[in-house]
C-alpha positions in Angstrom: -132.7 131.6 -58.8 -131.2 128.4 -59.9 -131.2 125.2 -57.9 -129.4 122.0 -58.4 -132.6 120.5 -59.8 -132.5 122.9 -62.7 -129.1 121.6 -63.9 -128.5 118.9 -66.4 -125.6 116.4 -66.6 -122.2 118.1 -66.6 -123.6 121.4 -65.4 -121.8 121.2 -62.1 -119.8 124.3 -61.3 -116.6 124.2 -63.3 -117.7 121.2 -65.4 -117.3 121.4 -69.1 -118.3 119.1 -71.9 -114.8 117.6 -71.6 -115.3 116.6 -68.0 -118.7 115.0 -68.2 -118.8 111.2 -67.5 -117.9 109.4 -70.7 -117.1 112.6 -72.6 -113.4 111.8 -72.9 -114.1 108.4 -74.4 -116.5 109.9 -76.9 -114.1 112.7 -77.7 -111.3 110.1 -78.3 -113.6 108.0 -80.5 -114.7 111.0 -82.5 -111.1 112.1 -83.0 -110.0 108.6 -84.1 -112.9 108.6 -86.6 -111.9 112.0 -88.0 -108.3 110.6 -88.5 -109.6 107.6 -90.3 -111.9 109.8 -92.5 -108.8 111.9 -93.4 -106.9 108.7 -94.4 -109.8 107.6 -96.6 -110.1 111.1 -98.2 -106.4 111.0 -99.0 -106.9 107.6 -100.7 -109.8 109.1 -102.7 -107.7 112.1 -103.8 -104.8 109.9 -104.9 -107.2 107.7 -106.9 -108.9 110.7 -108.5 -105.5 112.1 -109.5 -104.5 108.8 -111.0 -107.8 108.3 -112.9 -107.5 111.9 -114.2 -103.9 111.3 -115.3 -104.7 108.0 -117.0 -107.8 109.4 -118.7 -105.9 112.5 -119.8 -103.1 110.4 -121.3 -105.6 108.2 -123.1 -107.4 111.2 -124.5 -104.2 112.7 -125.7 -103.2 109.5 -127.4 -106.5 109.3 -129.2 -106.3 112.9 -130.2 -102.7 112.8 -131.4 -102.3 113.5 -135.0 -105.9 114.7 -135.5 -106.2 118.0 -137.4 -107.8 120.7 -135.3 -110.0 123.0 -137.4 -110.5 126.6 -136.5 -113.3 127.2 -134.1 -113.1 123.6 -132.7 -112.1 122.9 -129.1 -108.4 122.6 -128.4 -106.8 119.3 -127.4 -106.6 120.7 -123.8 -110.3 121.5 -123.8 -111.2 118.1 -125.1 -108.9 116.4 -122.7 -110.3 118.3 -119.7 -113.9 117.5 -120.8 -113.0 113.8 -121.1 -111.5 113.7 -117.7 -114.4 115.6 -116.1 -117.0 113.4 -117.7 -115.2 110.2 -116.9 -115.1 111.1 -113.2 -118.7 112.4 -113.2 -119.7 108.9 -114.3 -117.4 107.1 -111.9 -118.4 109.2 -108.9 -122.0 110.0 -109.8 -121.2 113.7 -109.0 -122.1 116.9 -110.7 -119.6 118.7 -112.9 -118.6 121.6 -110.6 -117.9 119.2 -107.7 -115.9 116.9 -109.9 -113.9 119.9 -111.3 -113.0 121.1 -107.8 -112.1 117.5 -106.8 -109.8 117.1 -109.8 -108.1 120.4 -109.2 -107.6 119.7 -105.5 -106.4 116.1 -106.0 -104.0 117.0 -108.8 -102.5 119.9 -106.9 -102.1 118.0 -103.7 -100.6 115.0 -105.4 -98.3 116.9 -107.7 -97.4 120.1 -105.9 -98.2 119.7 -102.2 -97.6 116.0 -101.4 -96.5 116.8 -97.8 -99.9 118.4 -97.2 -101.6 115.2 -98.4 -99.3 113.2 -96.0 -100.3 115.5 -93.1 -104.0 114.8 -93.8 -103.3 111.1 -94.0 -101.4 111.3 -90.7 -104.3 113.1 -89.1 -102.4 116.3 -88.3 -104.6 118.5 -90.4 -108.0 118.0 -92.0 -109.1 118.2 -95.6 -110.6 121.6 -95.1 -107.2 123.0 -94.1 -105.4 121.2 -97.0 -107.9 122.7 -99.4 -107.2 126.2 -98.0 -103.5 125.7 -98.4 -104.0 124.5 -102.0 -106.3 127.4 -102.9 -104.2 130.1 -101.2 -100.9 129.0 -102.7 -102.3 128.5 -106.2 -101.1 132.0 -107.2 -97.5 130.9 -106.5 -95.2 128.8 -108.6 -94.7 125.2 -107.3 -91.4 125.9 -105.5 -92.9 128.9 -103.6 -96.0 127.0 -102.8 -93.9 124.3 -101.2 -92.1 126.9 -99.2 -95.3 128.0 -97.7 -96.4 124.4 -97.2 -93.1 123.6 -95.3 -93.6 126.5 -92.9 -97.2 125.8 -92.1 -96.8 122.1 -91.8 -93.8 122.5 -89.5 -96.1 124.2 -87.0 -98.4 121.1 -86.9 -95.7 118.4 -87.0 -96.2 117.4 -83.4 -100.0 117.9 -83.4 -102.3 114.9 -83.0 -105.1 116.4 -85.0 -106.5 119.6 -86.5 -108.1 120.4 -83.1 -104.7 121.0 -81.7 -103.8 123.7 -84.2 -105.1 127.0 -85.6 -108.7 127.5 -86.3 -109.6 127.3 -90.1 -109.9 131.1 -90.2 -106.5 131.7 -88.5 -105.0 129.0 -90.7 -106.1 130.8 -93.9 -104.9 134.2 -92.5 -101.5 132.7 -91.7 -101.2 131.2 -95.2 -102.2 134.4 -96.8 -99.5 136.3 -94.9 -96.9 133.7 -95.9 -97.9 133.9 -99.6 -97.3 137.7 -99.5 -93.9 137.1 -97.8 -92.8 134.5 -100.3 -94.0 136.3 -103.5 -95.5 139.8 -103.1 -96.0 140.2 -106.8 -98.1 137.0 -107.1 -100.1 137.9 -104.1 -100.8 141.4 -105.6 -101.9 139.8 -108.9 -104.3 137.5 -107.1 -105.7 140.4 -105.1 -106.5 142.3 -108.3 -108.4 139.4 -109.8 
């Protein structure tokens, strides 16, 4: 049998973590921090995309006019390797992480800029932005933006990712929209 002596702070009948003394202030501080982190992540993604674009352009200039022999890496392969290695050095990060970061940054900056803006505004987090990027990768840019428009319209009045769908439901909704927008592309992705 439980007595009042067995309970800890906030364990009063009907009390939740959100009603404990000071919990609302901590929640607000944490949410403000999450929003600031999102803004910094957006800045990082934009810079990564810019460094990648600059490095790619420089590598292409240096490779222009060189004769490519059979069995040698293509200009695209050499350019990709140059960009990845440059960012590995700059960020001090391993190749797989840099490749994922470049892919995400480039896609969000070039194809899904409204998603990047939603992260910066704190309406969604980077996890949800990454899901949107991944799930719409099977679509052409115009169709990807259609899906982006629909899902972002649903979070337009949210003050943070905590006010929207869970990450799992977010992914499921995007997957359904991808099928609606382009069934053939979705089937092709499912086969892979």
